[in-house]
C-alpha positions in Angstrom: 0.0 0.0 0.0 1.5 3.3 -1.0 0.2 6.8 -1.3 1.0 10.5 -1.0 -0.4 12.9 1.4 -0.8 16.7 1.1 -0.3 18.7 4.2 -1.7 22.2 4.5 0.8 24.9 3.9 2.3 26.2 7.1 5.3 25.9 9.2 7.1 23.0 10.9 7.2 19.7 9.1 5.7 21.2 5.8 8.1 24.0 5.7 11.0 21.7 6.3 9.9 19.4 3.5 9.6 22.3 1.2 13.1 23.4 2.0 14.5 20.0 1.3 12.2 19.4 -1.7 11.4 16.0 -0.3 8.3 14.1 -1.5 7.0 11.6 1.1 5.5 8.3 -0.1 4.2 5.6 2.3 6.8 2.7 2.0 5.7 -0.8 1.2 7.7 -3.0 3.6 6.8 -6.1 1.7 9.0 -5.0 -1.2 12.8 -5.5 -1.1 14.8 -2.3 -0.8 17.6 -4.0 -2.8 19.0 -2.2 -5.8 19.9 -3.9 -9.1 23.6 -4.1 -8.1 22.5 -6.0 -4.9 20.5 -8.5 -7.0 23.6 -8.9 -9.3 26.0 -9.5 -6.4 23.4 -12.0 -4.9 23.3 -13.8 -8.2 27.1 -14.0 -8.5 27.4 -15.3 -4.9 24.8 -18.0 -5.5 26.3 -18.8 -8.9 29.7 -19.2 -7.5 28.5 -21.4 -4.6 26.3 -23.6 -6.8 29.0 -24.0 -9.4 31.7 -24.9 -6.8 29.5 -27.5 -5.0 28.4 -29.2 -8.2 31.8 -29.2 -9.7 33.2 -30.8 -6.6 30.6 -33.5 -6.7 30.5 -34.2 -10.5 33.3 -32.4 -12.3 30.9 -31.7 -15.2 31.3 -28.1 -16.5 28.0 -27.6 -18.3 26.1 -29.1 -15.3 28.0 -26.9 -12.9 27.3 -23.8 -14.9 23.6 -24.6 -15.2 23.3 -25.5 -11.5 25.2 -22.4 -10.5 22.7 -20.3 -12.5 19.8 -21.9 -10.8 21.3 -21.4 -7.4 22.1 -17.8 -8.3 18.5 -17.1 -9.2 17.3 -18.7 -6.0 19.8 -16.6 -4.0 18.5 -13.4 -5.5 15.0 -14.1 -4.2 16.4 -15.3 -0.8 18.6 -12.2 -0.5 15.6 -10.1 -1.4 13.6 -11.6 1.4 16.5 -11.2 3.7 16.7 -7.5 2.9 13.0 -7.2 3.7 13.5 -8.8 7.0 16.5 -6.6 7.8 14.6 -3.5 6.9 11.7 -4.5 9.2 14.2 -5.2 11.9 15.7 -1.6 11.5 12.1 -0.2 11.5 11.4 -1.9 14.7 14.5 -0.5 16.3 13.6 2.9 15.0 10.1 2.6 16.3 11.4 1.8 19.7 13.5 5.0 19.6 10.3 6.8 18.5 8.3 5.5 21.6 11.2 6.6 23.9 11.2 10.1 22.4 7.4 10.3 22.5 7.4 9.2 26.1 9.8 12.0 27.1 7.8 14.6 25.3 4.4 13.4 26.7 5.7 13.4 30.2 6.6 17.0 29.8 2.8 17.6 29.2 2.8 17.8 25.3 -0.2 16.4 23.4 0.5 13.5 21.1 0.9 15.5 17.9 3.4 17.8 19.5 5.1 14.8 20.9 5.4 13.3 17.4 6.9 16.6 16.2 9.3 16.7 19.1 10.3 13.1 18.5 11.0 13.9 14.9 13.3 16.7 16.0 15.1 14.3 18.2 15.3 11.4 15.8 16.5 13.5 12.9 19.7 13.9 14.9 20.1 10.1 14.9 18.6 8.9 11.6 19.0 10.3 8.1 16.2 12.3 6.5 15.3 9.4 4.2 15.2 6.8 7.0 11.9 4.9 7.4 11.0 6.3 10.8 11.5 9.9 9.7 9.3 9.2 6.6 6.6 7.6 8.7 6.6 10.6 11.1 6.2 12.9 8.2 3.3 10.8 7.0 1.6 10.7 10.4 1.9 14.5 11.0 0.8 15.2 7.5 -2.3 12.9 8.0 -3.1 14.6 11.3 -3.1 18.0 9.6 -5.6 16.5 7.1 -7.9 15.5 9.9 -6.9 11.8 9.9 -6.7 10.4 13.5 -3.3 9.4 14.8 -4.6 6.0 15.7 -5.5 5.4 12.0 -1.9 6.5 11.0 -0.4 4.0 13.4 -2.8 1.3 12.2 -1.7 1.9 8.6 1.9 1.7 9.6 1.2 -1.5 11.5 -0.5 -3.0 8.4 2.3 -2.0 6.0 5.1 -3.1 8.2 3.6 -6.4 9.4 5.5 -5.9 12.8 3.8 -7.4 15.8 5.1 -4.6 18.2 3.8 -1.8 16.0 0.5 -3.7 15.6 0.1 -4.1 19.3 0.8 -0.4 20.0 -1.6 0.8 17.2 -4.4 -1.6 18.7 -3.8 -0.2 22.3 -3.6 3.4 21.2 -6.8 3.2 19.1 -8.6 1.9 22.2 -7.3 4.8 24.5 -7.2 7.6 22.0 -9.2 10.5 23.6 -10.3 8.4 26.5 -7.3 8.2 28.8 -5.0 10.7 30.6 -2.4 8.0 31.1 -1.3 7.9 27.5 2.3 8.8 28.4 2.5 6.0 31.0 1.0 3.5 28.4 3.5 4.5 25.8 6.3 4.1 28.3 5.0 0.7 29.4 4.8 -0.5 25.7 8.3 0.7 25.2 9.5 -1.3 28.2 7.8 -4.4 26.9 9.5 -4.0 23.5 12.8 -3.4 25.2 12.4 -6.6 27.2 11.5 -8.6 24.1 14.5 -7.2 22.2 16.9 -8.0 25.0 15.7 -11.6 25.2 16.1 -11.9 21.4 19.6 -10.5 21.6 20.5 -13.0 24.3 19.2 -15.9 22.3 20.9 -14.7 19.2 24.3 -14.5 21.1 23.7 -18.1 22.3 23.0 -19.3 18.8 26.0 -17.5 17.2 28.5 -20.1 18.2 26.1 -22.9 17.2 25.6 -21.3 13.7 29.4 -21.1 13.3 29.8 -24.7 14.1 27.0 -25.7 11.7 28.7 -23.6 8.8 32.0 -25.3 9.5 30.5 -28.8 9.5 28.7 -28.0 6.2 32.0 -26.9 4.6 34.1 -29.8 5.8 32.7 -32.4 3.4 33.3 -30.0 0.5 36.9 -29.3 1.6 37.6 -33.0 2.1 36.2 -33.9 -1.3 38.1 -31.0 -3.0 41.4 -31.8 -1.4 41.3 -35.6 -1.9 39.9 -35.1 -5.5 42.8 -32.9 -6.6 45.6 -34.2 -4.4 44.7 -37.8 -4.1 46.6 -39.1 -7.1 43.5 -40.6 -8.7 42.0 -41.9 -5.6 38.5 -40.3 -6.4 38.6 -41.0 -10.1 36.0 -43.8 -9.8 33.5 -41.3 -8.4 33.7 -39.2 -11.5 34.0 -41.8 -14.2 31.7 -44.7 -13.3 27.9 -45.0 -13.1 28.1 -46.3 -9.5 30.4 -43.4 -8.6 27.8 -40.9 -10.1 25.1 -42.6 -8.0 27.2 -42.2 -4.9 28.0 -38.6 -5.8 24.2 -37.8 -6.2 23.4 -39.5 -2.9 26.1 -37.4 -1.2 24.8 -34.2 -2.8 21.2 -34.9 -1.6 22.4 -35.5 1.9 24.5 -32.3 1.7 21.4 -30.3 0.5 19.1 -31.7 3.1 21.7 -31.1 5.9 22.0 -27.4 4.6 18.2 -26.9 4.6 17.8 -28.4 8.1 20.8 -26.4 9.5 19.3 -23.2 8.2 15.8 -24.0 9.4 16.7 -25.1 12.9 19.3 -22.4 13.5 16.9 -19.6 12.8 14.7 -19.1 15.8 11.6 -16.9 15.2 10.3 -15.4 18.4 
């Protein structure tokens, strides 16, 4: 979902946008932010990996090239999904900083819209003008000036981002909007909950780092052993590459390697 907004002419955010000449469009966080050069690099990395693995197992150049191309294409899509996930992770961190800045401003007695403006002034010192959170703040403030409730702006962000933390905040805020004088406390409590979740995730990620490194080493070892023995074994592995039975053994080994790779990736990525 994308869309532009028009904010009434005035001062503050609108004036700043006019000075910078910046056009604000609601980002679609389901689309990859990767550029063409990123896709090319992803393809080359996948191609090199697929080519190397297949050549080690079969030593058939056309097959290795074709397989490398397939792996390269798959890696382009995988890298694009990784870029989407990384972007959402950054947005989550930025949203946490937004809640912190909003909480400080609201405790000083500012209404929500002024708290958003104050948060933007604080966050622009940390994040660049084209960062996602600054863009979202510009959209929210612009929508408010067009008589769109802030709760609707947060709900729109939650829908586009697909982030659970933002969705929870949007749901809670839509419930209390205009009904509670404890908005600053609620914002602070939600910020603390997100902080606790992020701390737990970082601890789990730290614990998994060593395991992921071990898994990567174990996955690489068969390739290294096959490569070394194949090129330095004085014909020891020739039967693997020249006989039908050897091709069957190579294919079986490749299947086991692929299954091991998929399982290692699946079980080393913990989704909280």
